[in-house]
Backbone atoms as SQL, in Angstrom:
CREATE TABLE atoms (id INTEGER PRIMARY KEY, chain TEXT, resi INTEGER, resn TEXT, atom TEXT, x REAL, y REAL, z REAL);
INSERT INTO atoms VALUES
  (1, 'A', 1, 'MET', 'N', 0.827, -1.210, -0.012),
  (2, 'A', 1, 'MET', 'CA', -0.012, -0.002, 0.021),
  (3, 'A', 1, 'MET', 'C', 0.879, 1.263, 0.012),
  (4, 'A', 2, 'PHE', 'N', 1.986, 1.226, 0.717),
  (5, 'A', 2, 'PHE', 'CA', 2.906, 2.401, 0.772),
  (6, 'A', 2, 'PHE', 'C', 3.380, 2.721, -0.624),
  (7, 'A', 3, 'ARG', 'N', 3.764, 1.707, -1.351),
  (8, 'A', 3, 'ARG', 'CA', 4.288, 1.874, -2.732),
  (9, 'A', 3, 'ARG', 'C', 3.213, 2.533, -3.618),
  (10, 'A', 4, 'ARG', 'N', 2.009, 2.096, -3.517),
  (11, 'A', 4, 'ARG', 'CA', 0.894, 2.615, -4.287),
  (12, 'A', 4, 'ARG', 'C', 0.651, 4.113, -3.976),
  (13, 'A', 5, 'LEU', 'N', 0.641, 4.428, -2.700),
  (14, 'A', 5, 'LEU', 'CA', 0.437, 5.789, -2.250),
  (15, 'A', 5, 'LEU', 'C', 1.647, 6.731, -2.626),
  (16, 'A', 6, 'LEU', 'N', 2.809, 6.190, -2.565),
  (17, 'A', 6, 'LEU', 'CA', 4.000, 6.932, -2.998),
  (18, 'A', 6, 'LEU', 'C', 3.946, 7.291, -4.464),
  (19, 'A', 7, 'TYR', 'N', 3.701, 6.257, -5.298),
  (20, 'A', 7, 'TYR', 'CA', 3.613, 6.498, -6.744),
  (21, 'A', 7, 'TYR', 'C', 2.411, 7.360, -7.075),
  (22, 'A', 8, 'GLY', 'N', 1.304, 7.190, -6.391),
  (23, 'A', 8, 'GLY', 'CA', 0.152, 8.024, -6.628),
  (24, 'A', 8, 'GLY', 'C', 0.448, 9.479, -6.369),
  (25, 'A', 9, 'THR', 'N', 1.146, 9.752, -5.278),
  (26, 'A', 9, 'THR', 'CA', 1.547, 11.134, -4.946),
  (27, 'A', 9, 'THR', 'C', 2.528, 11.664, -6.018),
  (28, 'A', 10, 'VAL', 'N', 3.528, 10.861, -6.374),
  (29, 'A', 10, 'VAL', 'CA', 4.534, 11.324, -7.334),
  (30, 'A', 10, 'VAL', 'C', 3.884, 11.659, -8.689),
  (31, 'A', 11, 'TYR', 'N', 3.029, 10.759, -9.168),
  (32, 'A', 11, 'TYR', 'CA', 2.360, 10.996, -10.441),
  (33, 'A', 11, 'TYR', 'C', 1.460, 12.216, -10.379),
  (34, 'A', 12, 'THR', 'N', 0.776, 12.379, -9.290),
  (35, 'A', 12, 'THR', 'CA', -0.167, 13.536, -9.162),
  (36, 'A', 12, 'THR', 'C', 0.674, 14.845, -9.176),
  (37, 'A', 13, 'VAL', 'N', 1.701, 14.903, -8.389),
  (38, 'A', 13, 'VAL', 'CA', 2.513, 16.105, -8.323),
  (39, 'A', 13, 'VAL', 'C', 3.202, 16.339, -9.670),
  (40, 'A', 14, 'ALA', 'N', 3.755, 15.301, -10.301),
  (41, 'A', 14, 'ALA', 'CA', 4.423, 15.472, -11.599),
  (42, 'A', 14, 'ALA', 'C', 3.401, 15.951, -12.630),
  (43, 'A', 15, 'GLY', 'N', 2.211, 15.475, -12.596),
  (44, 'A', 15, 'GLY', 'CA', 1.214, 15.933, -13.518),
  (45, 'A', 15, 'GLY', 'C', 0.869, 17.414, -13.349),
  (46, 'A', 16, 'ILE', 'N', 0.758, 17.855, -12.087),
  (47, 'A', 16, 'ILE', 'CA', 0.486, 19.225, -11.837),
  (48, 'A', 16, 'ILE', 'C', 1.623, 20.130, -12.304),
  (49, 'A', 17, 'LEU', 'N', 2.848, 19.639, -12.109),
  (50, 'A', 17, 'LEU', 'CA', 4.044, 20.383, -12.573),
  (51, 'A', 17, 'LEU', 'C', 4.031, 20.615, -14.059),
  (52, 'A', 18, 'HIS', 'N', 3.357, 19.746, -14.813),
  (53, 'A', 18, 'HIS', 'CA', 3.257, 19.963, -16.261),
  (54, 'A', 18, 'HIS', 'C', 2.530, 21.248, -16.591),
  (55, 'A', 19, 'PHE', 'N', 1.739, 21.700, -15.645),
  (56, 'A', 19, 'PHE', 'CA', 1.009, 22.977, -15.867),
  (57, 'A', 19, 'PHE', 'C', 1.686, 24.158, -15.210),
  (58, 'A', 20, 'THR', 'N', 2.260, 23.928, -14.053),
  (59, 'A', 20, 'THR', 'CA', 2.918, 25.051, -13.343),
  (60, 'A', 20, 'THR', 'C', 4.305, 25.348, -13.944),
  (61, 'A', 21, 'ASN', 'N', 4.919, 24.380, -14.619),
  (62, 'A', 21, 'ASN', 'CA', 6.221, 24.554, -15.283),
  (63, 'A', 21, 'ASN', 'C', 6.116, 24.030, -16.713),
  (64, 'A', 22, 'GLU', 'N', 5.046, 24.381, -17.425),
  (65, 'A', 22, 'GLU', 'CA', 4.811, 23.877, -18.747),
  (66, 'A', 22, 'GLU', 'C', 5.948, 24.149, -19.711),
  (67, 'A', 23, 'GLU', 'N', 6.510, 25.336, -19.639),
  (68, 'A', 23, 'GLU', 'CA', 7.602, 25.705, -20.507),
  (69, 'A', 23, 'GLU', 'C', 8.837, 24.781, -20.312),
  (70, 'A', 24, 'GLY', 'N', 9.120, 24.471, -19.064),
  (71, 'A', 24, 'GLY', 'CA', 10.251, 23.559, -18.783),
  (72, 'A', 24, 'GLY', 'C', 9.999, 22.165, -19.346),
  (73, 'A', 25, 'PHE', 'N', 8.781, 21.674, -19.204),
  (74, 'A', 25, 'PHE', 'CA', 8.462, 20.369, -19.765),
  (75, 'A', 25, 'PHE', 'C', 8.460, 20.385, -21.275),
  (76, 'A', 26, 'ARG', 'N', 8.041, 21.490, -21.882),
  (77, 'A', 26, 'ARG', 'CA', 8.007, 21.613, -23.323),
  (78, 'A', 26, 'ARG', 'C', 9.418, 21.485, -23.899),
  (79, 'A', 27, 'LYS', 'N', 10.435, 21.943, -23.130),
  (80, 'A', 27, 'LYS', 'CA', 11.820, 21.848, -23.611),
  (81, 'A', 27, 'LYS', 'C', 12.276, 20.420, -23.865),
  (82, 'A', 28, 'ILE', 'N', 11.695, 19.485, -23.155),
  (83, 'A', 28, 'ILE', 'CA', 12.191, 18.097, -23.307),
  (84, 'A', 28, 'ILE', 'C', 11.345, 17.327, -24.352),
  (85, 'A', 29, 'VAL', 'N', 10.345, 17.946, -24.894),
  (86, 'A', 29, 'VAL', 'CA', 9.605, 17.303, -26.002),
  (87, 'A', 29, 'VAL', 'C', 10.420, 17.573, -27.258),
  (88, 'A', 30, 'PRO', 'N', 10.778, 16.523, -27.965),
  (89, 'A', 30, 'PRO', 'CA', 11.589, 16.729, -29.193),
  (90, 'A', 30, 'PRO', 'C', 10.947, 17.793, -30.114),
  (91, 'A', 31, 'LYS', 'N', 11.792, 18.696, -30.577),
  (92, 'A', 31, 'LYS', 'CA', 11.322, 19.839, -31.414),
  (93, 'A', 31, 'LYS', 'C', 10.691, 19.393, -32.734),
  (94, 'A', 32, 'MET', 'N', 10.983, 18.193, -33.156),
  (95, 'A', 32, 'MET', 'CA', 10.428, 17.694, -34.421),
  (96, 'A', 32, 'MET', 'C', 8.905, 17.419, -34.280),
  (97, 'A', 33, 'LEU', 'N', 8.429, 17.306, -33.058),
  (98, 'A', 33, 'LEU', 'CA', 7.026, 16.993, -32.841),
  (99, 'A', 33, 'LEU', 'C', 6.187, 18.251, -32.838),
  (100, 'A', 34, 'PRO', 'N', 5.026, 18.186, -33.512),
  (101, 'A', 34, 'PRO', 'CA', 4.138, 19.361, -33.480),
  (102, 'A', 34, 'PRO', 'C', 3.355, 19.401, -32.161),
  (103, 'A', 35, 'TYR', 'N', 2.740, 20.515, -31.882),
  (104, 'A', 35, 'TYR', 'CA', 1.866, 20.657, -30.719),
  (105, 'A', 35, 'TYR', 'C', 2.536, 20.249, -29.407),
  (106, 'A', 36, 'ARG', 'N', 3.750, 20.753, -29.220),
  (107, 'A', 36, 'ARG', 'CA', 4.503, 20.376, -27.993),
  (108, 'A', 36, 'ARG', 'C', 3.797, 20.794, -26.747),
  (109, 'A', 37, 'LYS', 'N', 3.184, 21.978, -26.760),
  (110, 'A', 37, 'LYS', 'CA', 2.467, 22.443, -25.530),
  (111, 'A', 37, 'LYS', 'C', 1.296, 21.493, -25.243),
  (112, 'A', 38, 'LEU', 'N', 0.604, 21.112, -26.269),
  (113, 'A', 38, 'LEU', 'CA', -0.513, 20.228, -26.098),
  (114, 'A', 38, 'LEU', 'C', -0.054, 18.816, -25.573),
  (115, 'A', 39, 'ILE', 'N', 1.071, 18.390, -26.078),
  (116, 'A', 39, 'ILE', 'CA', 1.659, 17.128, -25.591),
  (117, 'A', 39, 'ILE', 'C', 1.965, 17.196, -24.089),
  (118, 'A', 40, 'VAL', 'N', 2.557, 18.316, -23.660),
  (119, 'A', 40, 'VAL', 'CA', 2.845, 18.479, -22.245),
  (120, 'A', 40, 'VAL', 'C', 1.549, 18.496, -21.417),
  (121, 'A', 41, 'GLN', 'N', 0.544, 19.228, -21.916),
  (122, 'A', 41, 'GLN', 'CA', -0.717, 19.323, -21.141),
  (123, 'A', 41, 'GLN', 'C', -1.445, 17.970, -21.072),
  (124, 'A', 42, 'VAL', 'N', -1.488, 17.282, -22.196),
  (125, 'A', 42, 'VAL', 'CA', -2.152, 15.943, -22.198),
  (126, 'A', 42, 'VAL', 'C', -1.432, 14.987, -21.289),
  (127, 'A', 43, 'SER', 'N', -0.115, 14.991, -21.397),
  (128, 'A', 43, 'SER', 'CA', 0.647, 14.050, -20.524),
  (129, 'A', 43, 'SER', 'C', 0.507, 14.439, -19.040),
  (130, 'A', 44, 'GLY', 'N', 0.340, 15.736, -18.778),
  (131, 'A', 44, 'GLY', 'CA', 0.091, 16.173, -17.406),
  (132, 'A', 44, 'GLY', 'C', -1.233, 15.683, -16.870),
  (133, 'A', 45, 'VAL', 'N', -2.240, 15.790, -17.725),
  (134, 'A', 45, 'VAL', 'CA', -3.588, 15.299, -17.319),
  (135, 'A', 45, 'VAL', 'C', -3.516, 13.794, -17.078),
  (136, 'A', 46, 'VAL', 'N', -2.866, 13.105, -17.958),
  (137, 'A', 46, 'VAL', 'CA', -2.753, 11.637, -17.809),
  (138, 'A', 46, 'VAL', 'C', -2.055, 11.279, -16.508),
  (139, 'A', 47, 'GLU', 'N', -0.974, 11.996, -16.186),
  (140, 'A', 47, 'GLU', 'CA', -0.252, 11.730, -14.941),
  (141, 'A', 47, 'GLU', 'C', -1.112, 11.991, -13.718),
  (142, 'A', 48, 'VAL', 'N', -1.851, 13.092, -13.762),
  (143, 'A', 48, 'VAL', 'CA', -2.725, 13.430, -12.633),
  (144, 'A', 48, 'VAL', 'C', -3.795, 12.327, -12.464),
  (145, 'A', 49, 'LEU', 'N', -4.366, 11.898, -13.582),
  (146, 'A', 49, 'LEU', 'CA', -5.406, 10.846, -13.511),
  (147, 'A', 49, 'LEU', 'C', -4.851, 9.558, -12.956),
  (148, 'A', 50, 'PHE', 'N', -3.663, 9.158, -13.437),
  (149, 'A', 50, 'PHE', 'CA', -3.047, 7.937, -12.924),
  (150, 'A', 50, 'PHE', 'C', -2.745, 8.121, -11.404),
  (151, 'A', 51, 'GLY', 'N', -2.204, 9.265, -11.060),
  (152, 'A', 51, 'GLY', 'CA', -1.876, 9.517, -9.692),
  (153, 'A', 51, 'GLY', 'C', -3.060, 9.434, -8.781),
  (154, 'A', 52, 'LEU', 'N', -4.128, 10.133, -9.139),
  (155, 'A', 52, 'LEU', 'CA', -5.322, 10.074, -8.301),
  (156, 'A', 52, 'LEU', 'C', -5.910, 8.718, -8.226),
  (157, 'A', 53, 'SER', 'N', -5.862, 8.010, -9.356),
  (158, 'A', 53, 'SER', 'CA', -6.379, 6.641, -9.373),
  (159, 'A', 53, 'SER', 'C', -5.593, 5.735, -8.419),
  (160, 'A', 54, 'LEU', 'N', -4.301, 5.894, -8.353),
  (161, 'A', 54, 'LEU', 'CA', -3.482, 5.112, -7.437),
  (162, 'A', 54, 'LEU', 'C', -3.713, 5.480, -5.995),
  (163, 'A', 55, 'LEU', 'N', -3.999, 6.762, -5.768),
  (164, 'A', 55, 'LEU', 'CA', -4.284, 7.212, -4.383),
  (165, 'A', 55, 'LEU', 'C', -5.623, 6.648, -3.873),
  (166, 'A', 56, 'VAL', 'N', -6.530, 6.422, -4.788),
  (167, 'A', 56, 'VAL', 'CA', -7.885, 6.018, -4.383),
  (168, 'A', 56, 'VAL', 'C', -8.043, 4.522, -4.246),
  (169, 'A', 57, 'ARG', 'N', -7.411, 3.775, -5.139),
  (170, 'A', 57, 'ARG', 'CA', -7.634, 2.299, -5.105),
  (171, 'A', 57, 'ARG', 'C', -6.429, 1.530, -5.656),
  (172, 'A', 58, 'GLN', 'N', -6.473, 0.279, -5.409),
  (173, 'A', 58, 'GLN', 'CA', -5.471, -0.658, -5.924),
  (174, 'A', 58, 'GLN', 'C', -5.679, -0.770, -7.481),
  (175, 'A', 59, 'PRO', 'N', -4.634, -0.611, -8.280),
  (176, 'A', 59, 'PRO', 'CA', -4.835, -0.679, -9.726),
  (177, 'A', 59, 'PRO', 'C', -5.028, -2.131, -10.188),
  (178, 'A', 60, 'GLY', 'N', -5.893, -2.236, -11.180),
  (179, 'A', 60, 'GLY', 'CA', -6.115, -3.538, -11.818),
  (180, 'A', 60, 'GLY', 'C', -5.079, -3.777, -12.898),
  (181, 'A', 61, 'PRO', 'N', -5.160, -4.889, -13.528),
  (182, 'A', 61, 'PRO', 'CA', -4.214, -5.224, -14.618),
  (183, 'A', 61, 'PRO', 'C', -4.233, -4.245, -15.773),
  (184, 'A', 62, 'ALA', 'N', -5.389, -3.717, -16.116),
  (185, 'A', 62, 'ALA', 'CA', -5.479, -2.766, -17.216),
  (186, 'A', 62, 'ALA', 'C', -4.790, -1.430, -16.898),
  (187, 'A', 63, 'THR', 'N', -4.981, -0.965, -15.665),
  (188, 'A', 63, 'THR', 'CA', -4.353, 0.253, -15.245),
  (189, 'A', 63, 'THR', 'C', -2.843, 0.097, -15.184),
  (190, 'A', 64, 'LYS', 'N', -2.375, -1.028, -14.671),
  (191, 'A', 64, 'LYS', 'CA', -0.943, -1.283, -14.652),
  (192, 'A', 64, 'LYS', 'C', -0.358, -1.308, -16.040),
  (193, 'A', 65, 'ARG', 'N', -1.049, -1.915, -16.984),
  (194, 'A', 65, 'ARG', 'CA', -0.605, -2.002, -18.356),
  (195, 'A', 65, 'ARG', 'C', -0.538, -0.582, -18.989),
  (196, 'A', 66, 'LEU', 'N', -1.568, 0.231, -18.712),
  (197, 'A', 66, 'LEU', 'CA', -1.617, 1.588, -19.266),
  (198, 'A', 66, 'LEU', 'C', -0.500, 2.448, -18.646),
  (199, 'A', 67, 'LEU', 'N', -0.220, 2.245, -17.344),
  (200, 'A', 67, 'LEU', 'CA', 0.904, 2.976, -16.716),
  (201, 'A', 67, 'LEU', 'C', 2.229, 2.636, -17.360),
  (202, 'A', 68, 'LYS', 'N', 2.421, 1.384, -17.674),
  (203, 'A', 68, 'LYS', 'CA', 3.675, 0.911, -18.300),
  (204, 'A', 68, 'LYS', 'C', 3.761, 1.540, -19.696),
  (205, 'A', 69, 'LEU', 'N', 2.663, 1.520, -20.426),
  (206, 'A', 69, 'LEU', 'CA', 2.683, 2.072, -21.803),
  (207, 'A', 69, 'LEU', 'C', 2.955, 3.592, -21.749),
  (208, 'A', 70, 'PHE', 'N', 2.408, 4.236, -20.757),
  (209, 'A', 70, 'PHE', 'CA', 2.650, 5.681, -20.592),
  (210, 'A', 70, 'PHE', 'C', 4.110, 5.918, -20.355),
  (211, 'A', 71, 'LEU', 'N', 4.735, 5.174, -19.445),
  (212, 'A', 71, 'LEU', 'CA', 6.130, 5.331, -19.135),
  (213, 'A', 71, 'LEU', 'C', 7.001, 5.091, -20.354),
  (214, 'A', 72, 'ILE', 'N', 6.631, 4.125, -21.146),
  (215, 'A', 72, 'ILE', 'CA', 7.384, 3.835, -22.412),
  (216, 'A', 72, 'ILE', 'C', 7.203, 5.040, -23.391),
  (217, 'A', 73, 'ALA', 'N', 5.957, 5.535, -23.438),
  (218, 'A', 73, 'ALA', 'CA', 5.641, 6.619, -24.386),
  (219, 'A', 73, 'ALA', 'C', 6.442, 7.891, -24.088),
  (220, 'A', 74, 'VAL', 'N', 6.666, 8.165, -22.827),
  (221, 'A', 74, 'VAL', 'CA', 7.392, 9.401, -22.456),
  (222, 'A', 74, 'VAL', 'C', 8.873, 9.205, -22.381),
  (223, 'A', 75, 'PHE', 'N', 9.356, 7.983, -22.546),
  (224, 'A', 75, 'PHE', 'CA', 10.784, 7.680, -22.496),
  (225, 'A', 75, 'PHE', 'C', 11.595, 8.486, -23.509),
  (226, 'A', 76, 'PRO', 'N', 11.101, 8.629, -24.750),
  (227, 'A', 76, 'PRO', 'CA', 11.886, 9.432, -25.710),
  (228, 'A', 76, 'PRO', 'C', 12.179, 10.868, -25.246),
  (229, 'A', 77, 'ALA', 'N', 11.265, 11.440, -24.471),
  (230, 'A', 77, 'ALA', 'CA', 11.533, 12.793, -23.951),
  (231, 'A', 77, 'ALA', 'C', 12.690, 12.799, -23.017),
  (232, 'A', 78, 'ASN', 'N', 12.841, 11.765, -22.210),
  (233, 'A', 78, 'ASN', 'CA', 13.960, 11.661, -21.301),
  (234, 'A', 78, 'ASN', 'C', 15.303, 11.413, -22.061),
  (235, 'A', 79, 'VAL', 'N', 15.213, 10.630, -23.131),
  (236, 'A', 79, 'VAL', 'CA', 16.435, 10.478, -23.970),
  (237, 'A', 79, 'VAL', 'C', 16.796, 11.771, -24.635),
  (238, 'A', 80, 'TYR', 'N', 15.797, 12.502, -25.167),
  (239, 'A', 80, 'TYR', 'CA', 16.019, 13.800, -25.810),
  (240, 'A', 80, 'TYR', 'C', 16.656, 14.735, -24.815),
  (241, 'A', 81, 'MET', 'N', 16.211, 14.732, -23.557),
  (242, 'A', 81, 'MET', 'CA', 16.763, 15.624, -22.536),
  (243, 'A', 81, 'MET', 'C', 18.225, 15.273, -22.283),
  (244, 'A', 82, 'ALA', 'N', 18.556, 13.976, -22.211),
  (245, 'A', 82, 'ALA', 'CA', 19.921, 13.577, -21.928),
  (246, 'A', 82, 'ALA', 'C', 20.828, 13.884, -23.110),
  (247, 'A', 83, 'VAL', 'N', 20.403, 13.570, -24.324),
  (248, 'A', 83, 'VAL', 'CA', 21.215, 13.757, -25.512),
  (249, 'A', 83, 'VAL', 'C', 21.532, 15.210, -25.740),
  (250, 'A', 84, 'ASN', 'N', 20.499, 16.050, -25.485),
  (251, 'A', 84, 'ASN', 'CA', 20.664, 17.490, -25.740),
  (252, 'A', 84, 'ASN', 'C', 21.069, 18.286, -24.498),
  (253, 'A', 85, 'ASN', 'N', 21.353, 17.597, -23.400),
  (254, 'A', 85, 'ASN', 'CA', 21.812, 18.216, -22.180),
  (255, 'A', 85, 'ASN', 'C', 20.920, 19.395, -21.773),
  (256, 'A', 86, 'ILE', 'N', 19.597, 19.148, -21.728),
  (257, 'A', 86, 'ILE', 'CA', 18.625, 20.189, -21.446),
  (258, 'A', 86, 'ILE', 'C', 18.547, 20.448, -19.940),
  (259, 'A', 87, 'GLU', 'N', 18.599, 21.676, -19.590),
  (260, 'A', 87, 'GLU', 'CA', 18.517, 22.063, -18.136),
  (261, 'A', 87, 'GLU', 'C', 17.098, 21.809, -17.623),
  (262, 'A', 88, 'PHE', 'N', 17.035, 21.705, -16.302),
  (263, 'A', 88, 'PHE', 'CA', 15.759, 21.491, -15.621),
  (264, 'A', 88, 'PHE', 'C', 15.608, 22.568, -14.580),
  (265, 'A', 89, 'LYS', 'N', 14.512, 23.302, -14.675),
  (266, 'A', 89, 'LYS', 'CA', 14.179, 24.411, -13.763),
  (267, 'A', 89, 'LYS', 'C', 15.358, 25.400, -13.667),
  (268, 'A', 90, 'GLY', 'N', 15.913, 25.707, -14.833),
  (269, 'A', 90, 'GLY', 'CA', 16.976, 26.693, -14.919),
  (270, 'A', 90, 'GLY', 'C', 18.385, 26.203, -14.428),
  (271, 'A', 91, 'ARG', 'N', 18.458, 24.933, -14.072),
  (272, 'A', 91, 'ARG', 'CA', 19.727, 24.392, -13.638),
  (273, 'A', 91, 'ARG', 'C', 20.175, 23.262, -14.547),
  (274, 'A', 92, 'GLN', 'N', 21.465, 23.267, -14.854),
  (275, 'A', 92, 'GLN', 'CA', 22.031, 22.203, -15.632),
  (276, 'A', 92, 'GLN', 'C', 22.313, 21.008, -14.746),
  (277, 'A', 93, 'LEU', 'N', 21.688, 19.905, -15.102),
  (278, 'A', 93, 'LEU', 'CA', 21.906, 18.667, -14.320),
  (279, 'A', 93, 'LEU', 'C', 23.208, 18.047, -14.760),
  (280, 'A', 94, 'PRO', 'N', 23.902, 17.355, -13.855),
  (281, 'A', 94, 'PRO', 'CA', 25.108, 16.639, -14.277),
  (282, 'A', 94, 'PRO', 'C', 24.799, 15.550, -15.248),
  (283, 'A', 95, 'TRP', 'N', 25.725, 15.215, -16.097),
  (284, 'A', 95, 'TRP', 'CA', 25.501, 14.188, -17.131),
  (285, 'A', 95, 'TRP', 'C', 25.004, 12.885, -16.559),
  (286, 'A', 96, 'TRP', 'N', 25.575, 12.500, -15.421),
  (287, 'A', 96, 'TRP', 'CA', 25.225, 11.187, -14.815),
  (288, 'A', 96, 'TRP', 'C', 23.777, 11.204, -14.386),
  (289, 'A', 97, 'ALA', 'N', 23.223, 12.358, -13.989),
  (290, 'A', 97, 'ALA', 'CA', 21.827, 12.400, -13.562),
  (291, 'A', 97, 'ALA', 'C', 20.885, 12.309, -14.789),
  (292, 'A', 98, 'LEU', 'N', 21.265, 13.022, -15.890),
  (293, 'A', 98, 'LEU', 'CA', 20.494, 12.945, -17.126),
  (294, 'A', 98, 'LEU', 'C', 20.413, 11.528, -17.693),
  (295, 'A', 99, 'TRP', 'N', 21.595, 10.927, -17.758),
  (296, 'A', 99, 'TRP', 'CA', 21.668, 9.574, -18.363),
  (297, 'A', 99, 'TRP', 'C', 21.268, 8.509, -17.325),
  (298, 'A', 100, 'GLY', 'N', 21.472, 8.752, -16.060),
  (299, 'A', 100, 'GLY', 'CA', 21.078, 7.770, -15.031),
  (300, 'A', 100, 'GLY', 'C', 19.567, 7.598, -14.915),
  (301, 'A', 101, 'ARG', 'N', 18.817, 8.610, -15.309),
  (302, 'A', 101, 'ARG', 'CA', 17.344, 8.513, -15.263),
  (303, 'A', 101, 'ARG', 'C', 16.815, 7.442, -16.217),
  (304, 'A', 102, 'LEU', 'N', 17.544, 7.211, -17.319),
  (305, 'A', 102, 'LEU', 'CA', 17.034, 6.316, -18.339),
  (306, 'A', 102, 'LEU', 'C', 16.860, 4.877, -17.833),
  (307, 'A', 103, 'PRO', 'N', 17.860, 4.262, -17.255),
  (308, 'A', 103, 'PRO', 'CA', 17.599, 2.906, -16.776),
  (309, 'A', 103, 'PRO', 'C', 16.640, 2.895, -15.577),
  (310, 'A', 104, 'LEU', 'N', 16.594, 3.972, -14.837),
  (311, 'A', 104, 'LEU', 'CA', 15.657, 4.061, -13.720),
  (312, 'A', 104, 'LEU', 'C', 14.199, 4.021, -14.203),
  (313, 'A', 105, 'GLN', 'N', 13.965, 4.673, -15.352),
  (314, 'A', 105, 'GLN', 'CA', 12.620, 4.639, -15.897),
  (315, 'A', 105, 'GLN', 'C', 12.196, 3.217, -16.247),
  (316, 'A', 106, 'TRP', 'N', 13.125, 2.442, -16.755),
  (317, 'A', 106, 'TRP', 'CA', 12.829, 1.039, -17.078),
  (318, 'A', 106, 'TRP', 'C', 12.515, 0.246, -15.810),
  (319, 'A', 107, 'LEU', 'N', 13.243, 0.554, -14.739),
  (320, 'A', 107, 'LEU', 'CA', 12.978, -0.090, -13.464),
  (321, 'A', 107, 'LEU', 'C', 11.558, 0.347, -12.959),
  (322, 'A', 108, 'LEU', 'N', 11.173, 1.534, -13.190),
  (323, 'A', 108, 'LEU', 'CA', 9.858, 1.996, -12.839),
  (324, 'A', 108, 'LEU', 'C', 8.779, 1.266, -13.590),
  (325, 'A', 109, 'VAL', 'N', 9.043, 0.958, -14.818),
  (326, 'A', 109, 'VAL', 'CA', 8.074, 0.138, -15.598),
  (327, 'A', 109, 'VAL', 'C', 7.886, -1.199, -14.922),
  (328, 'A', 110, 'LYS', 'N', 8.957, -1.818, -14.484),
  (329, 'A', 110, 'LYS', 'CA', 8.867, -3.078, -13.754),
  (330, 'A', 110, 'LYS', 'C', 8.147, -2.959, -12.405),
  (331, 'A', 111, 'GLU', 'N', 8.306, -1.811, -11.763),
  (332, 'A', 111, 'GLU', 'CA', 7.713, -1.522, -10.464),
  (333, 'A', 111, 'GLU', 'C', 6.156, -1.566, -10.530),
  (334, 'A', 112, 'MET', 'N', 5.638, -1.247, -11.717),
  (335, 'A', 112, 'MET', 'CA', 4.184, -1.211, -11.878),
  (336, 'A', 112, 'MET', 'C', 3.561, -2.568, -11.599),
  (337, 'A', 113, 'ASP', 'N', 4.295, -3.628, -11.834),
  (338, 'A', 113, 'ASP', 'CA', 3.808, -4.979, -11.525),
  (339, 'A', 113, 'ASP', 'C', 3.623, -5.200, -10.042),
  (340, 'A', 114, 'LYS', 'N', 4.361, -4.414, -9.207),
  (341, 'A', 114, 'LYS', 'CA', 4.352, -4.641, -7.768),
  (342, 'A', 114, 'LYS', 'C', 3.257, -3.840, -7.062),
  (343, 'A', 115, 'LEU', 'N', 2.512, -3.018, -7.822),
  (344, 'A', 115, 'LEU', 'CA', 1.514, -2.186, -7.170),
  (345, 'A', 115, 'LEU', 'C', 0.285, -3.052, -6.761);
């Protein structure tokens, strides 16, 4: 239950940040994609919905599968951020933090099975 509440809180807060720091999140959406602001907003809504869902109840197999697919779908933005050395909240992250996030995201995909 702790894991579910932790991830629910993290997803909810991250989703809200998509709106309070939309410009920062837009920077990590590859420039070749159209409607980058819309992508940030939609992904923010999705994260908030997943987060609230996890806070309210135990996820079923379909929700877990959708969470995994979502994490895979946003993975290219994290790669883009690392390759292009994009700053976060006005601060340049060290290379190891940018690149270290990538395998952690795959571990997070596996974590969804444990919810």
